[in-house]
C-alpha distance (Angstrom), angle and dihedral (degrees) to the residues before:
residue distance angle dihedral
M1 . . .
K2 3.76 . .
L3 3.81 113.6 .
H4 3.80 124.4 -151.7
I5 3.79 128.6 -177.6
K6 3.79 117.3 -154.0
S7 3.76 141.5 163.5
Y8 3.81 117.5 -105.9
N9 3.80 122.0 -148.7
G10 3.82 97.0 -162.4
D11 3.81 95.3 -102.7
P12 3.82 110.3 118.3
T13 3.81 91.7 -160.9
T14 3.82 88.3 70.5
L15 3.83 91.7 63.2
P16 3.80 118.2 99.9
Y17 3.77 115.4 -106.1
K18 3.75 140.7 173.5
E19 3.76 125.4 -133.1
H20 3.77 113.9 -85.1
V21 3.77 117.4 -90.9
P22 3.82 108.2 -117.9
G23 3.80 109.2 -96.0
A24 3.83 94.3 15.5
I25 3.78 113.5 155.9
P26 3.81 123.3 -151.3
F27 3.79 116.7 -124.4
I28 3.78 111.0 -106.1
E29 3.80 100.1 -116.5
F30 3.79 140.0 165.8
D31 3.77 118.6 -94.9
V32 3.83 115.5 -109.4
K33 3.83 96.2 -90.2
E34 3.80 93.0 47.5
M35 3.82 90.0 46.6
R36 3.83 92.5 53.1
K37 3.80 90.1 49.1
F38 3.83 91.3 47.6
I39 3.80 93.0 49.3
L40 3.81 95.2 45.2
T41 3.80 95.2 46.8
R42 3.81 96.6 43.2
G43 3.81 92.9 42.3
S44 3.81 90.3 49.4
I45 3.80 90.8 49.4
L46 3.83 90.9 53.0
I47 3.80 90.8 49.5
I48 3.81 92.1 47.9
L49 3.81 90.5 50.0
L50 3.81 97.2 46.1
C51 3.81 103.2 32.8
P52 3.84 96.0 73.1
Y53 3.80 88.9 57.3
I54 3.80 89.8 57.2
V55 3.81 93.8 46.1
I56 3.82 92.4 48.6
H57 3.81 97.5 44.4
A58 3.81 103.9 30.3
K59 3.78 116.7 114.0
N60 3.84 96.9 -168.8
L61 3.79 114.5 36.3
G62 3.81 97.8 163.9
L63 3.79 121.1 72.4
D64 3.82 93.7 -2.7
M65 3.79 90.0 62.6
E66 3.79 93.5 50.7
L67 3.81 92.5 44.9
G68 3.81 91.8 48.2
L69 3.79 90.9 55.1
L70 3.81 93.7 42.9
Y71 3.80 95.2 48.5
S72 3.80 91.9 46.6
I73 3.80 87.6 60.3
L74 3.81 92.1 46.2
A75 3.83 90.4 50.2
I76 3.80 93.2 67.0
F77 3.81 91.0 98.3
P78 3.83 93.8 50.5
R79 3.83 88.2 49.5
E80 3.80 91.1 57.3
L81 3.81 90.5 42.7
I82 3.82 89.8 56.1
R83 3.81 89.2 50.6
A84 3.81 90.3 48.4
L85 3.82 90.8 55.0
C86 3.82 88.1 65.7
F87 3.81 90.3 67.8
K88 3.80 120.3 86.2
E89 3.82 98.2 -162.7
D90 3.80 135.1 35.8
V91 3.79 113.1 -27.2
T92 3.78 130.4 174.0
I93 3.77 131.9 -153.4
Y94 3.79 105.4 -148.4
I95 3.79 121.9 -154.8
N96 3.79 117.0 -153.6
K97 3.81 102.8 -162.8
K98 3.81 94.1 -175.1
K99 3.81 93.2 57.6
L100 3.81 95.5 29.0
S101 3.78 90.8 -126.6
L102 3.78 139.9 131.0
F103 3.78 131.8 -155.2
V104 3.78 139.1 171.9
H105 3.79 121.4 -123.0
G106 3.78 130.6 -179.2
T107 3.78 132.6 159.0
E108 3.80 101.1 -143.3
S109 3.78 123.3 110.7
M110 3.78 116.8 -114.0
S111 3.76 136.3 -173.6
K112 3.77 122.1 -100.0
S113 3.82 90.6 -109.8
R114 3.83 93.6 50.8
F115 3.82 90.2 47.5
I116 3.81 89.7 51.9
M117 3.81 90.8 46.4
M118 3.83 91.0 49.3
N119 3.80 89.7 55.5
L120 3.81 98.0 42.6
L121 3.82 103.9 35.5
P122 3.84 95.9 77.0
I123 3.81 90.5 47.2
F124 3.79 90.7 51.0
I125 3.82 95.8 45.5
L126 3.82 98.4 39.3
G127 3.80 99.5 28.6
V128 3.77 117.1 23.8
I129 3.82 98.9 37.5
P130 3.84 95.4 49.6
F131 3.82 91.1 44.4
I132 3.83 91.6 50.9
L133 3.83 88.8 49.2
F134 3.81 87.9 55.0
V135 3.82 91.7 48.3
F136 3.81 90.0 57.3
L137 3.83 96.2 33.6
P138 3.84 105.7 34.7
Q139 3.79 91.9 173.8
Y140 3.82 86.3 75.6
T141 3.80 98.2 72.0
F142 3.81 87.9 161.6
F143 3.83 90.1 71.7
G144 3.79 91.9 47.9
L145 3.81 94.5 53.8
F146 3.78 93.8 39.5
G147 3.81 91.4 50.8
L148 3.81 93.1 43.6
V149 3.80 92.6 54.8
Y150 3.81 91.2 49.2
I151 3.78 94.7 46.3
A152 3.81 89.3 51.1
S153 3.81 95.5 41.8
G154 3.80 89.6 54.7
V155 3.79 92.4 76.1
G156 3.83 91.7 107.5
G157 3.81 89.0 53.7
Y158 3.80 91.5 48.7
Y159 3.81 88.4 51.8
N160 3.84 91.0 52.6
V161 3.81 90.6 48.9
I162 3.80 92.5 50.0
N163 3.81 89.9 49.9
A164 3.81 91.5 49.5
I165 3.81 93.3 48.6
K166 3.81 94.1 45.5
Q167 3.79 99.9 39.3
M168 3.81 109.1 29.6
P169 3.80 116.5 78.2
K170 3.80 121.3 -144.0
G171 3.81 111.6 -70.0
A172 3.83 94.0 19.7
K173 3.79 122.7 138.2
T174 3.78 128.3 -149.7
Y175 3.79 136.4 -152.5
Y176 3.79 139.5 174.6
H177 3.77 120.2 -110.0
L178 3.79 108.8 -173.7
M179 3.85 102.0 -48.6
Q180 3.80 97.0 -25.8
S181 3.81 130.1 89.9
Y182 3.81 118.3 -135.3
W183 3.79 131.0 -172.2
Y184 3.79 132.8 -158.5
L185 3.78 140.9 170.0
P186 3.82 111.5 -113.7
I187 3.79 116.1 -125.6
């Protein structure tokens, strides 16, 4: 894997892409407005469901809570780095300074299972593991908040996984073309 870090101006046509594989089918996805609404509502639901657990069981709500929230924001780059590690070829972490966002983009084809792993691995490492640590060690509220934010912020990844499971048949591969995921059956 060769990692690049570049600035992104918000124009998807500036992203690298490969020619479409014959017979490739675009994922059926929400448009941008529907996606924002999906992510905000589902992420909020996860926070509402998990936050009471933290409040009830936390031993240190003060500084740990603030640090957990702060570090979850600072861990956005490591999240994208974890996703980038799932690529075997060239991959780029793009930084959109206007929207203060990061995303990973590569043009290689990958299996359904690797695509699912790429979307879930950061959530597991940065969300589930810290939250489980908090469950067993409630004095570390920091881990609870940090994990909660990452579990909730993974809604876009969950959406990609659901699309892959529902839309990709067994043996299919997927790739990014601009800002859209496509799948195909290799010959």
